[in-house]
DOBA-373827 format. One record per residue (C-alpha): residue number from 1; x, y, z. Coordinates in nm, 3 decimals. Layout:
// DOBA-373827
(node NUM,(X,Y,Z))
...
***
This chain:
// DOBA-373827
(node 1,(-0.880,-2.990,1.425))
(node 2,(-0.689,-2.750,1.201))
(node 3,(-0.732,-2.372,1.236))
(node 4,(-0.890,-2.355,0.894))
(node 5,(-1.126,-2.652,0.917))
(node 6,(-1.318,-2.560,1.233))
(node 7,(-1.688,-2.488,1.191))
(node 8,(-1.829,-2.147,1.287))
(node 9,(-1.885,-2.133,1.660))
(node 10,(-2.181,-1.986,1.844))
(node 11,(-1.961,-1.688,1.930))
(node 12,(-1.881,-1.640,1.562))
(node 13,(-2.248,-1.634,1.464))
(node 14,(-2.331,-1.394,1.747))
(node 15,(-2.053,-1.161,1.634))
(node 16,(-2.185,-1.156,1.277))
(node 17,(-2.538,-1.094,1.402))
(node 18,(-2.422,-0.798,1.613))
(node 19,(-2.231,-0.649,1.321))
(node 20,(-2.531,-0.680,1.091))
(node 21,(-2.758,-0.526,1.355))
(node 22,(-2.533,-0.223,1.391))
(node 23,(-2.497,-0.175,1.016))
(node 24,(-2.873,-0.201,0.955))
(node 25,(-2.988,-0.002,1.258))
(node 26,(-3.248,0.268,1.206))
(node 27,(-3.089,0.609,1.172))
(node 28,(-3.410,0.810,1.180))
(node 29,(-3.374,0.905,1.547))
(node 30,(-3.473,1.274,1.562))
(node 31,(-3.195,1.348,1.814))
(node 32,(-2.930,1.223,1.570))
(node 33,(-3.104,1.404,1.286))
(node 34,(-3.099,1.733,1.480))
(node 35,(-2.726,1.698,1.549))
(node 36,(-2.636,1.655,1.184))
(node 37,(-2.868,1.936,1.076))
(node 38,(-2.691,2.172,1.315))
(node 39,(-2.351,2.071,1.178))
(node 40,(-2.472,2.116,0.819))
(node 41,(-2.608,2.461,0.906))
(node 42,(-2.277,2.561,1.063))
(node 43,(-2.087,2.444,0.753))
(node 44,(-2.329,2.621,0.519))
(node 45,(-2.281,2.951,0.701))
(node 46,(-1.903,2.947,0.667))
(node 47,(-1.743,3.219,0.459))
(node 48,(-1.556,3.115,0.143))
(node 49,(-1.224,2.958,0.237))
(node 50,(-1.325,2.928,0.603))
(node 51,(-1.325,2.591,0.781))
(node 52,(-1.529,2.461,1.072))
(node 53,(-1.253,2.375,1.315))
(node 54,(-1.249,2.089,1.561))
(node 55,(-1.325,2.321,1.852))
(node 56,(-1.649,2.447,1.691))
(node 57,(-1.749,2.096,1.587))
(node 58,(-1.688,1.956,1.935))
(node 59,(-1.897,2.239,2.083))
(node 60,(-2.193,2.138,1.866))
(node 61,(-2.154,1.771,1.955))
(node 62,(-2.116,1.854,2.326))
(node 63,(-2.436,2.063,2.321))
(node 64,(-2.633,1.770,2.182))
(node 65,(-2.470,1.519,2.417))
(node 66,(-2.595,1.727,2.712))
(node 67,(-2.953,1.678,2.593))
(node 68,(-2.929,1.298,2.580))
(node 69,(-3.123,1.090,2.838))
(node 70,(-2.916,0.952,3.131))
(node 71,(-2.724,0.637,3.034))
(node 72,(-2.752,0.705,2.659))
(node 73,(-2.425,0.663,2.469))
(node 74,(-2.279,1.000,2.368))
(node 75,(-2.219,1.106,2.010))
(node 76,(-1.864,1.096,1.874))
(node 77,(-1.718,1.257,1.564))
(node 78,(-1.624,0.924,1.407))
(node 79,(-1.988,0.810,1.385))
(node 80,(-2.135,1.122,1.223))
(node 81,(-2.004,1.084,0.868))
(node 82,(-2.106,0.714,0.844))
(node 83,(-2.453,0.823,0.959))
(node 84,(-2.464,1.087,0.685))
(node 85,(-2.363,0.838,0.414))
(node 86,(-2.611,0.580,0.544))
(node 87,(-2.900,0.825,0.517))
(node 88,(-2.792,0.942,0.172))
(node 89,(-2.782,0.581,0.054))
(node 90,(-3.091,0.436,0.224))
(node 91,(-3.327,0.730,0.283))
(node 92,(-3.288,0.977,-0.007))
(node 93,(-3.612,1.159,0.090))
(node 94,(-3.475,1.249,0.435))
(node 95,(-3.137,1.336,0.283))
(node 96,(-3.303,1.580,0.040))
(node 97,(-3.458,1.769,0.333))
(node 98,(-3.106,1.857,0.449))
(node 99,(-3.052,2.054,0.126))
(node 100,(-2.686,1.959,0.087))
(node 101,(-2.538,2.085,-0.240))
(node 102,(-2.201,1.952,-0.370))
(node 103,(-2.000,2.235,-0.213))
(node 104,(-2.162,2.193,0.128))
(node 105,(-2.107,1.816,0.106))
(node 106,(-1.740,1.869,0.023))
(node 107,(-1.691,2.098,0.322))
(node 108,(-1.897,1.872,0.548))
(node 109,(-1.684,1.572,0.452))
(node 110,(-1.367,1.772,0.511))
(node 111,(-1.496,1.873,0.857))
(node 112,(-1.594,1.522,0.965))
(node 113,(-1.315,1.327,0.798))
(node 114,(-1.107,1.107,1.028))
(node 115,(-0.728,1.081,0.981))
(node 116,(-0.708,1.324,0.686))
(node 117,(-0.342,1.238,0.620))
(node 118,(-0.441,0.883,0.524))
(node 119,(-0.490,0.981,0.160))
(node 120,(-0.280,1.295,0.165))
(node 121,(-0.047,1.133,-0.087))
(node 122,(-0.322,1.164,-0.346))
(node 123,(-0.460,0.810,-0.346))
(node 124,(-0.631,0.571,-0.108))
(node 125,(-0.419,0.264,-0.033))
(node 126,(-0.580,-0.075,0.029))
(node 127,(-0.355,-0.354,0.155))
(node 128,(-0.467,-0.715,0.110))
(node 129,(-0.310,-1.043,0.223))
(node 130,(-0.285,-1.368,0.029))
(node 131,(-0.372,-1.699,0.191))
(node 132,(-0.109,-1.898,0.387))
(node 133,(0.125,-2.083,0.151))
(node 134,(0.454,-2.267,0.169))
(node 135,(0.768,-2.053,0.146))
(node 136,(1.087,-2.146,-0.038))
(node 137,(1.301,-1.959,0.218))
(node 138,(1.361,-2.020,0.589))
(node 139,(1.509,-1.697,0.722))
(node 140,(1.647,-1.692,1.075))
(node 141,(1.436,-1.398,1.194))
(node 142,(1.115,-1.486,1.010))
(node 143,(0.798,-1.555,1.217))
(node 144,(0.612,-1.880,1.151))
(node 145,(0.250,-1.805,1.238))
(node 146,(0.064,-2.105,1.095))
(node 147,(-0.255,-1.902,1.054))
(node 148,(-0.079,-1.651,0.826))
(node 149,(0.144,-1.635,0.518))
(node 150,(0.512,-1.670,0.610))
(node 151,(0.663,-1.373,0.799))
(node 152,(0.325,-1.222,0.883))
(node 153,(0.157,-1.224,1.223))
(node 154,(-0.211,-1.242,1.309))
(node 155,(-0.205,-0.920,1.519))
(node 156,(-0.096,-0.700,1.230))
(node 157,(-0.395,-0.485,1.120))
(node 158,(-0.403,-0.602,0.758))
(node 159,(-0.369,-0.964,0.873))
(node 160,(-0.661,-0.931,1.113))
(node 161,(-0.870,-0.793,0.829))
(node 162,(-0.763,-1.076,0.599))
(node 163,(-0.844,-1.347,0.852))
(node 164,(-1.186,-1.194,0.916))
(node 165,(-1.247,-1.222,0.542))
(node 166,(-1.107,-1.573,0.484))
(node 167,(-0.812,-1.420,0.292))
(node 168,(-1.059,-1.356,0.011))
(node 169,(-0.942,-1.056,-0.199))
(node 170,(-1.295,-0.941,-0.290))
(node 171,(-1.410,-0.943,0.072))
(node 172,(-1.093,-0.772,0.196))
(node 173,(-1.135,-0.486,-0.052))
(node 174,(-1.505,-0.437,0.019))
(node 175,(-1.440,-0.441,0.393))
(node 176,(-1.163,-0.184,0.366))
(node 177,(-1.367,0.038,0.133))
(node 178,(-1.648,0.052,0.387))
(node 179,(-1.408,0.158,0.661))
(node 180,(-1.224,0.419,0.457))
(node 181,(-1.542,0.572,0.316))
(node 182,(-1.696,0.585,0.664))
(node 183,(-1.395,0.794,0.766))
(node 184,(-1.482,1.040,0.491))
(node 185,(-1.209,0.960,0.243))
(node 186,(-1.249,0.963,-0.133))
(node 187,(-1.202,0.620,-0.289))
(node 188,(-1.197,0.709,-0.658))
(node 189,(-0.822,0.646,-0.691))
(node 190,(-0.701,0.323,-0.534))
(node 191,(-0.352,0.182,-0.490))
(node 192,(-0.365,-0.192,-0.423))
(node 193,(-0.084,-0.345,-0.216))
(node 194,(-0.073,-0.726,-0.224))
(node 195,(0.129,-0.874,0.063))
(node 196,(0.167,-1.221,0.210))
(node 197,(0.496,-1.401,0.167))
(node 198,(0.641,-1.440,-0.181))
(node 199,(0.386,-1.369,-0.454))
(node 200,(0.587,-1.567,-0.708))
(node 201,(0.554,-1.885,-0.501))
(node 202,(0.178,-1.903,-0.554))
(node 203,(0.028,-2.091,-0.854))
(node 204,(-0.027,-1.865,-1.155))
(node 205,(-0.399,-1.943,-1.173))
(node 206,(-0.435,-1.836,-0.808))
(node 207,(-0.244,-1.515,-0.885))
(node 208,(-0.478,-1.442,-1.176))
(node 209,(-0.786,-1.514,-0.962))
(node 210,(-0.660,-1.295,-0.679))
(node 211,(-0.600,-0.996,-0.908))
(node 212,(-0.928,-1.049,-1.094))
(node 213,(-1.117,-1.044,-0.764))
(node 214,(-0.941,-0.726,-0.648))
(node 215,(-1.055,-0.545,-0.960))
(node 216,(-1.404,-0.696,-0.945))
(node 217,(-1.446,-0.568,-0.589))
(node 218,(-1.372,-0.215,-0.709))
(node 219,(-1.570,-0.245,-1.032))
(node 220,(-1.888,-0.380,-0.872))
(node 221,(-2.117,-0.111,-0.744))
(node 222,(-2.483,-0.204,-0.727))
(node 223,(-2.398,-0.577,-0.728))
(node 224,(-2.130,-0.556,-0.458))
(node 225,(-2.360,-0.657,-0.172))
(node 226,(-2.462,-0.968,-0.364))
(node 227,(-2.096,-1.043,-0.435))
(node 228,(-2.010,-1.020,-0.066))
(node 229,(-2.306,-1.237,0.035))
(node 230,(-2.228,-1.513,-0.217))
(node 231,(-1.863,-1.530,-0.117))
(node 232,(-1.930,-1.528,0.257))
(node 233,(-2.184,-1.804,0.216))
(node 234,(-1.932,-2.017,0.028))
(node 235,(-1.681,-1.998,0.313))
(node 236,(-1.948,-2.051,0.576))
(node 237,(-2.076,-2.363,0.398))
(node 238,(-1.718,-2.490,0.376))
(node 239,(-1.702,-2.471,0.756))
(node 240,(-1.449,-2.191,0.796))
(node 241,(-1.461,-1.968,1.100))
(node 242,(-1.408,-1.595,1.133))
(node 243,(-1.381,-1.606,1.510))
(node 244,(-1.028,-1.534,1.633))
(node 245,(-1.059,-1.739,1.950))
(node 246,(-1.184,-2.044,1.761))
(node 247,(-0.910,-2.020,1.497))
(node 248,(-0.633,-1.963,1.753))
(node 249,(-0.748,-2.250,1.974))
(node 250,(-0.753,-2.489,1.680))
(node 251,(-0.410,-2.369,1.564))
(node 252,(-0.247,-2.392,1.907))
(node 253,(-0.124,-2.757,1.895))
(node 254,(0.031,-2.713,1.551))
(node 255,(0.176,-2.374,1.640))
(node 256,(0.339,-2.523,1.949))
(node 257,(0.505,-2.797,1.743))
(node 258,(0.636,-2.541,1.494))
(node 259,(0.765,-2.316,1.773))
(node 260,(0.947,-2.612,1.931))
(node 261,(1.107,-2.714,1.601))
(node 262,(0.914,-3.042,1.579))
(node 263,(0.743,-2.932,1.259))
(node 264,(0.851,-2.686,0.991))
(node 265,(0.628,-2.402,0.879))
(node 266,(0.602,-2.555,0.532))
(node 267,(0.500,-2.894,0.671))
(node 268,(0.225,-2.730,0.873))
(node 269,(0.099,-2.528,0.576))
(node 270,(0.102,-2.826,0.339))
(node 271,(-0.096,-3.029,0.589))
(node 272,(-0.349,-2.764,0.678))
(node 273,(-0.392,-2.571,0.354))
(node 274,(-0.242,-2.736,0.049))
(node 275,(-0.371,-3.088,0.128))
(node 276,(-0.674,-2.982,0.330))
(node 277,(-1.001,-3.111,0.182))
(node 278,(-1.168,-2.783,0.277))
(node 279,(-0.909,-2.556,0.117))
(node 280,(-0.857,-2.787,-0.179))
(node 281,(-1.229,-2.760,-0.244))
(node 282,(-1.221,-2.383,-0.215))
(node 283,(-0.917,-2.372,-0.443))
(node 284,(-1.143,-2.488,-0.728))
(node 285,(-1.308,-2.146,-0.706))
(node 286,(-0.973,-1.969,-0.671))
(node 287,(-0.857,-2.005,-1.028))
(node 288,(-0.866,-1.773,-1.325))
(node 289,(-0.674,-1.700,-1.642))
(node 290,(-0.540,-1.381,-1.791))
(node 291,(-0.853,-1.334,-2.004))
(node 292,(-1.061,-1.310,-1.686))
(node 293,(-0.821,-1.051,-1.547))
(node 294,(-0.828,-0.843,-1.865))
(node 295,(-1.209,-0.840,-1.859))
(node 296,(-1.200,-0.673,-1.518))
(node 297,(-0.924,-0.441,-1.639))
(node 298,(-1.151,-0.311,-1.915))
(node 299,(-1.433,-0.256,-1.666))
(node 300,(-1.200,-0.065,-1.435))
(node 301,(-1.102,0.184,-1.706))
(node 302,(-1.454,0.329,-1.674))
(node 303,(-1.526,0.242,-1.310))
(node 304,(-1.602,0.485,-1.030))
(node 305,(-1.311,0.343,-0.830))
(node 306,(-1.005,0.308,-1.050))
(node 307,(-0.677,0.136,-0.978))
(node 308,(-0.392,0.384,-1.007))
(node 309,(-0.127,0.148,-0.872))
(node 310,(-0.083,-0.225,-0.808))
(node 311,(0.205,-0.369,-0.607))
(node 312,(0.311,-0.726,-0.525))
(node 313,(0.609,-0.850,-0.322))
(node 314,(0.862,-1.114,-0.417))
(node 315,(1.233,-1.195,-0.386))
(node 316,(1.520,-1.085,-0.613))
(node 317,(1.591,-1.442,-0.725))
(node 318,(1.235,-1.467,-0.859))
(node 319,(1.280,-1.172,-1.095))
(node 320,(1.308,-1.263,-1.463))
(node 321,(1.186,-1.125,-1.796))
(node 322,(0.902,-1.381,-1.833))
(node 323,(0.782,-1.325,-1.476))
(node 324,(0.787,-0.946,-1.509))
(node 325,(0.594,-0.976,-1.835))
(node 326,(0.332,-1.175,-1.643))
(node 327,(0.318,-0.909,-1.370))
(node 328,(0.263,-0.637,-1.629))
(node 329,(-0.022,-0.835,-1.783))
(node 330,(-0.177,-0.857,-1.437))
(node 331,(-0.161,-0.477,-1.418))
(node 332,(0.127,-0.438,-1.172))
(node 333,(0.317,-0.109,-1.156))
(node 334,(0.537,-0.160,-0.847))
(node 335,(0.730,-0.455,-0.705))
(node 336,(0.849,-0.495,-0.348))
(node 337,(1.159,-0.708,-0.308))
(node 338,(1.323,-0.824,0.012))
(node 339,(1.687,-0.712,0.003))
(node 340,(1.747,-0.701,0.381))
(node 341,(2.125,-0.663,0.340))
(node 342,(2.396,-0.620,0.077))
(node 343,(2.650,-0.804,0.291))
(node 344,(2.693,-1.163,0.169))
(node 345,(2.815,-1.283,0.507))
(node 346,(2.516,-1.130,0.685))
(node 347,(2.278,-1.286,0.434))
(node 348,(2.429,-1.631,0.486))
(node 349,(2.421,-1.601,0.865))
(node 350,(2.049,-1.520,0.850))
(node 351,(1.968,-1.806,0.609))
(node 352,(1.896,-1.572,0.318))
(node 353,(1.959,-1.757,-0.009))
(node 354,(1.958,-1.436,-0.213))
(node 355,(2.291,-1.338,-0.369))
(node 356,(2.422,-0.988,-0.431))
(node 357,(2.440,-1.067,-0.802))
(node 358,(2.071,-1.164,-0.813))
(node 359,(1.989,-0.837,-0.635))
(node 360,(2.185,-0.640,-0.897))
(node 361,(2.013,-0.822,-1.181))
(node 362,(1.669,-0.776,-1.030))
(node 363,(1.716,-0.399,-1.016))
(node 364,(1.820,-0.394,-1.383))
(node 365,(1.521,-0.599,-1.496))
(node 366,(1.272,-0.406,-1.286))
(node 367,(1.392,-0.073,-1.423))
(node 368,(1.391,-0.188,-1.785))
(node 369,(1.032,-0.304,-1.737))
(node 370,(0.944,0.033,-1.588))
(node 371,(0.846,-0.089,-1.241))
(node 372,(0.881,0.127,-0.936))
(node 373,(1.140,-0.054,-0.721))
(node 374,(1.041,-0.085,-0.355))
(node 375,(1.295,-0.264,-0.134))
(node 376,(1.299,-0.399,0.221))
(node 377,(1.613,-0.330,0.425))
(node 378,(1.666,-0.475,0.775))
(node 379,(1.885,-0.336,1.048))
(node 380,(2.026,-0.527,1.344))
(node 381,(2.046,-0.864,1.169))
(node 382,(2.261,-1.138,1.314))
(node 383,(2.624,-1.059,1.230))
(node 384,(2.569,-0.688,1.165))
(node 385,(2.643,-0.378,1.374))
(node 386,(2.528,-0.015,1.384))
(node 387,(2.821,0.108,1.176))
(node 388,(2.786,-0.180,0.928))
(node 389,(2.413,-0.110,0.892))
(node 390,(2.473,0.256,0.812))
(node 391,(2.737,0.169,0.552))
(node 392,(2.519,-0.104,0.403))
(node 393,(2.212,0.119,0.373))
(node 394,(2.416,0.404,0.226))
(node 395,(2.544,0.165,-0.037))
(node 396,(2.189,0.051,-0.116))
(node 397,(2.053,0.401,-0.177))
(node 398,(2.354,0.553,-0.356))
(node 399,(2.539,0.290,-0.562))
(node 400,(2.435,0.272,-0.932))
(node 401,(2.377,-0.103,-0.907))
(node 402,(2.085,-0.042,-0.670))
(node 403,(1.926,0.300,-0.595))
(node 404,(1.570,0.192,-0.501))
(node 405,(1.278,0.428,-0.547))
(node 406,(1.122,0.338,-0.215))
(node 407,(1.240,0.161,0.101))
(node 408,(1.089,-0.012,0.401))
(node 409,(1.357,0.028,0.667))
(node 410,(1.301,-0.223,0.946))
(node 411,(1.499,-0.288,1.264))
(node 412,(1.499,-0.662,1.335))
(node 413,(1.277,-0.760,1.627))
(node 414,(1.296,-1.093,1.806))
(node 415,(0.964,-1.275,1.763))
(node 416,(0.893,-1.586,1.966))
(node 417,(0.932,-1.914,1.783))
(node 418,(1.192,-1.786,1.534))
(node 419,(1.534,-1.946,1.496))
(node 420,(1.690,-1.619,1.604))
(node 421,(1.575,-1.693,1.960))
(node 422,(1.863,-1.937,2.019))
(node 423,(2.114,-1.665,1.924))
(node 424,(1.949,-1.428,2.169))
(node 425,(1.968,-1.693,2.439))
(node 426,(2.339,-1.762,2.386))
(node 427,(2.425,-1.392,2.351))
(node 428,(2.539,-1.403,1.988))
(node 429,(2.264,-1.156,1.896))
(node 430,(2.113,-0.867,2.089))
(node 431,(1.872,-0.591,1.991))
(node 432,(2.006,-0.239,1.956))
(node 433,(1.933,-0.005,2.243))
(node 434,(1.697,0.286,2.175))
(node 435,(1.995,0.522,2.151))
(node 436,(2.175,0.295,1.905))
(node 437,(1.863,0.256,1.694))
(node 438,(1.803,0.630,1.696))
(node 439,(2.159,0.691,1.573))
(node 440,(2.134,0.431,1.296))
(node 441,(1.794,0.540,1.169))
(node 442,(1.889,0.908,1.180))
(node 443,(2.204,0.837,0.978))
(node 444,(2.004,0.631,0.726))
(node 445,(1.748,0.909,0.679))
(node 446,(2.029,1.160,0.625))
(node 447,(2.188,0.930,0.366))
(node 448,(1.864,0.893,0.169))
(node 449,(1.867,1.098,-0.154))
(node 450,(1.585,1.322,-0.274))
(node 451,(1.455,1.064,-0.524))
(node 452,(1.397,0.793,-0.260))
(node 453,(1.104,0.757,-0.020))
(node 454,(1.122,0.571,0.311))
(node 455,(0.767,0.437,0.325))
(node 456,(0.806,0.268,0.664))
(node 457,(1.063,0.285,0.939))
(node 458,(0.923,0.034,1.188))
(node 459,(0.715,-0.271,1.106))
(node 460,(0.366,-0.281,1.257))
(node 461,(0.429,-0.583,1.482))
(node 462,(0.226,-0.609,1.801))
(node 463,(0.432,-0.548,2.115))
(node 464,(0.290,-0.875,2.250))
(node 465,(0.467,-1.069,1.974))
(node 466,(0.808,-0.910,2.036))
(node 467,(1.037,-1.090,2.281))
(node 468,(1.320,-0.837,2.244))
(node 469,(1.376,-0.528,2.034))
(node 470,(1.196,-0.206,1.959))
(node 471,(0.826,-0.200,2.051))
(node 472,(0.765,0.169,1.981))
(node 473,(0.547,0.201,1.673))
(node 474,(0.607,0.579,1.663))
(node 475,(0.986,0.556,1.652))
(node 476,(0.985,0.733,1.316))
(node 477,(0.841,1.042,1.484))
(node 478,(1.128,1.032,1.733))
(node 479,(1.383,1.017,1.450))
(node 480,(1.223,1.298,1.248))
(node 481,(1.178,1.516,1.557))
(node 482,(1.546,1.478,1.639))
(node 483,(1.652,1.571,1.286))
(node 484,(1.413,1.867,1.275))
(node 485,(1.536,2.000,1.609))
(node 486,(1.895,1.969,1.489))
(node 487,(1.810,2.155,1.169))
(node 488,(1.942,1.867,0.961))
(node 489,(1.866,1.890,0.586))
(node 490,(1.647,1.587,0.508))
(node 491,(1.595,1.508,0.138))
(node 492,(1.392,1.186,0.174))
(node 493,(1.054,1.217,-0.001))
(node 494,(0.810,1.124,0.275))
(node 495,(0.962,1.380,0.510))
(node 496,(0.903,1.650,0.246))
(node 497,(0.553,1.557,0.123))
(node 498,(0.320,1.856,0.107))
(node 499,(0.046,1.645,0.268))
(node 500,(-0.307,1.793,0.257))
(node 501,(-0.197,2.146,0.176))
(node 502,(-0.262,2.312,-0.160))
(node 503,(0.057,2.470,-0.297))
(node 504,(0.074,2.820,-0.439))
(node 505,(0.159,2.779,-0.807))
(node 506,(0.363,3.098,-0.794))
(node 507,(0.586,2.941,-0.531))
(node 508,(0.660,2.594,-0.668))
(node 509,(0.953,2.542,-0.901))
(node 510,(1.063,2.247,-1.109))
(node 511,(1.379,2.075,-0.990))
(node 512,(1.541,1.807,-1.207))
(node 513,(1.816,1.577,-1.084))
(node 514,(1.986,1.299,-1.275))
(node 515,(2.164,0.991,-1.147))
(node 516,(2.312,0.684,-1.317))
(node 517,(2.216,0.320,-1.264))
(node 518,(2.368,0.011,-1.420))
(node 519,(2.097,-0.015,-1.688))
(node 520,(1.964,0.339,-1.721))
(node 521,(2.015,0.709,-1.672))
(node 522,(1.747,0.822,-1.430))
(node 523,(1.590,1.167,-1.417))
(node 524,(1.389,1.272,-1.114))
(node 525,(1.160,1.568,-1.179))
(node 526,(0.996,1.729,-0.877))
(node 527,(0.783,2.030,-0.798))
(node 528,(0.918,2.188,-0.479))
(node 529,(0.821,2.484,-0.263))
(node 530,(1.070,2.739,-0.127))
(node 531,(1.092,2.527,0.190))
(node 532,(1.174,2.214,-0.017))
(node 533,(0.834,2.053,0.034))
(node 534,(0.745,1.829,-0.258))
(node 535,(0.414,1.877,-0.440))
(node 536,(0.467,1.619,-0.713))
(node 537,(0.729,1.420,-0.897))
(node 538,(0.803,1.203,-1.201))
(node 539,(1.056,0.925,-1.256))
(node 540,(1.200,0.912,-1.608))
(node 541,(1.426,0.626,-1.717))
(node 542,(1.650,0.650,-2.022))
(node 543,(1.766,0.290,-2.086))
(node 544,(2.119,0.246,-2.209))
(node 545,(2.112,0.123,-2.572))
(node 546,(2.388,-0.136,-2.520))
(node 547,(2.203,-0.280,-2.222))
(node 548,(1.880,-0.315,-2.421))
(node 549,(2.071,-0.479,-2.705))
(node 550,(2.239,-0.724,-2.466))
(node 551,(1.898,-0.840,-2.338))
(node 552,(1.797,-0.946,-2.688))
(node 553,(1.445,-1.084,-2.727))
(node 554,(1.388,-1.069,-2.350))
(node 555,(1.400,-0.690,-2.348))
(node 556,(1.053,-0.542,-2.288))
(node 557,(1.126,-0.233,-2.500))
(node 558,(1.337,-0.142,-2.803))
(node 559,(1.643,0.078,-2.838))
(node 560,(1.535,0.442,-2.860))
(node 561,(1.246,0.410,-2.616))
(node 562,(1.235,0.601,-2.288))
(node 563,(1.018,0.506,-1.990))
(node 564,(0.810,0.705,-1.743))
(node 565,(0.809,0.482,-1.435))
(node 566,(0.597,0.693,-1.203))
(node 567,(0.400,1.016,-1.188))
(node 568,(0.274,1.126,-0.847))
(node 569,(0.111,1.449,-0.739))
(node 570,(0.045,1.512,-0.370))
(node 571,(-0.242,1.675,-0.188))
(node 572,(-0.568,1.541,-0.047))
(node 573,(-0.724,1.290,-0.287))
(node 574,(-0.999,1.443,-0.496))
(node 575,(-1.275,1.253,-0.672))
(node 576,(-1.234,1.184,-1.042))
(node 577,(-1.371,1.452,-1.275))
(node 578,(-1.419,1.699,-0.988))
(node 579,(-1.228,2.023,-0.953))
(node 580,(-1.058,2.068,-0.619))
(node 581,(-0.802,2.284,-0.448))
(node 582,(-0.543,2.010,-0.400))
(node 583,(-0.221,1.985,-0.595))
(node 584,(-0.379,1.709,-0.803))
(node 585,(-0.592,1.961,-0.989))
(node 586,(-0.332,2.225,-1.068))
(node 587,(-0.200,2.061,-1.384))
(node 588,(0.129,1.970,-1.218))
(node 589,(0.122,1.610,-1.345))
(node 590,(0.067,1.711,-1.708))
(node 591,(0.354,1.960,-1.691))
(node 592,(0.585,1.692,-1.550))
(node 593,(0.497,1.459,-1.837))
(node 594,(0.557,1.732,-2.094))
(node 595,(0.900,1.800,-1.943))
(node 596,(0.986,1.428,-1.938))
(node 597,(0.899,1.402,-2.307))
(node 598,(1.120,1.702,-2.379))
(node 599,(1.416,1.557,-2.187))
(node 600,(1.384,1.221,-2.364))
(node 601,(1.361,1.393,-2.704))
(node 602,(1.665,1.610,-2.633))
(node 603,(1.861,1.295,-2.541))
(node 604,(1.781,1.138,-2.879))
(node 605,(1.498,0.902,-2.782))
(node 606,(1.229,0.850,-3.046))
(node 607,(0.944,0.716,-2.832))
(node 608,(0.842,0.727,-2.469))
(node 609,(0.654,0.457,-2.279))
(node 610,(0.460,0.491,-1.956))
(node 611,(0.395,0.200,-1.720))
(node 612,(0.037,0.312,-1.669))
(node 613,(-0.195,0.153,-1.417))
(node 614,(-0.524,0.020,-1.548))
(node 615,(-0.721,0.309,-1.402))
(node 616,(-0.494,0.575,-1.556))
(node 617,(-0.508,0.451,-1.915))
(node 618,(-0.778,0.701,-2.010))
(node 619,(-0.572,0.985,-1.866))
(node 620,(-0.268,0.898,-2.076))
(node 621,(-0.479,0.850,-2.388))
(node 622,(-0.597,1.209,-2.345))
(node 623,(-0.231,1.313,-2.334))
(node 624,(-0.160,1.149,-2.669))
(node 625,(-0.036,0.807,-2.555))
(node 626,(-0.156,0.498,-2.741))
(node 627,(-0.192,0.142,-2.611))
(node 628,(0.120,-0.055,-2.705))
(node 629,(0.134,-0.400,-2.548))
(node 630,(0.259,-0.386,-2.191))
(node 631,(0.270,-0.005,-2.193))
(node 632,(0.122,0.307,-2.342))
(node 633,(0.348,0.489,-2.585))
(node 634,(0.395,0.824,-2.750))
(node 635,(0.613,0.922,-3.045))
(node 636,(0.848,1.210,-2.966))
(node 637,(0.918,1.343,-3.316))
(node 638,(0.815,1.702,-3.366))
(node 639,(0.855,1.813,-3.004))
(node 640,(0.980,2.168,-2.983))
(node 641,(1.112,2.314,-2.659))
(node 642,(0.890,2.584,-2.515))
(node 643,(1.066,2.918,-2.490))
(node 644,(1.025,3.209,-2.258))
***
């Protein structure tokens, strides 16, 4: 029996029943009601600008826990905000008796919010995973979990969520929204990250369906519960299970054959997914065309939850003008590409078919199309060394042929079942020691320029899946602590993010740096504090006229057109159309755009494009941009530099 054709077990049904019972439980218990009323009263009595700290909150919770009957489960902070939202949604009469005005609700949410840094970058990120599919590469270090897309492992948090939701994009988004909102985070501005192998390897009608469903999940409000129910029922009727134990047990024989080299990952996936009667039947519902996608795009322009960024991942050799045009029509604004190394010998030794030339060309195309370029770089690959890794990474982030906007910097870990295992066994590969890894990562961070963000430094692989290599998920903290203690000047963006703080407008200043790439002249505009914290930034590309001309009809823009590739303002995410204290509501983004227009005009450019996300189109229209095919565009004639 394949892992995706097993019928729901008794355990599976019991688990669903328990979940539904918890979510529908009565919340009218007077003890719980008294607790929340006390917290609301404490918040209401705060002076302007004052916050109810954790110590005061815990004291209130502790006082109520002492009054509970023996054996009763104690209250915890993480359950209080979900309780509040449940009452507001299902019992408006009771909620009205609490007399919570918008300001009290804002402060209450801020008090009870879990993991406030999660949307400190200004948006709420939702990561979704595509279904398992055959891969056109066979990298030496790449895991082959037959229940997951290539290179992903079932214990990774996003993968667990995907499997629980049958890899359905709609269900994944709705599930994540429920969790994030229960933690007290605003979900008005959403960045969608689509992971799962190589996006370009999937059929185009599946790609269109996947994106359409992502947007539909955010657009649906009152009808969302019906949408979830219909989709879950479809998978249940098809006989798919959500129970981890059932899926893993069914996958075990096939996984063993793949691990022993008796069966390739692609052979297993073709057998169990591509040619599976169950999944072939479901695939009939997993098709859409661009018209379906654009319908959801139009809905999202006015939706409560708007998409402010959409990212997919692929390989450099898949990048071309037609494919990037397709990605723009889907609404993409950022592309992740697996670089891993710029050393041809290292790439060959690790079975990477990517060439350095294709990497160079992919950067050129991505920049001309306006995409934010997010690369993966791997340390400790077979054939590399600490010194070679530092030199290779420095080349990646500084040479004009490359210069990514964002980087995932991963040390290679040995995962059971990979082809790298034989090299570990014969001694031709070994993992770096903690000291070696600390030296390499510290040097890489120091080499990273101010216009580049290291989004991740260690991949979220379960320690149980790692045979050899780093298992410390907090290694980034170790690196940053070392650099901070040493007083090292770190320019990398994530290290400098202002987080949840609200900057003083009198303190921030505009800093503009320029750097060349093969196809463009880049300008990085950033608002910085006296301590070099970053409150917001903009990426402006000025394409080289001869490069545009050389691309001919494949060029996405014309000579004389500049491109805004990204605008990002930091601070705790604030709901659309609401005034807040975060950096997002200080007009910093508008001022960055005005300055970018001025720079482009001064350099002789006649028009400026912006690679706007679907949910930001209205914003740019208000700033004078008009819809123009793949982008929104503004004419620059008549701009006069502000004086004084």
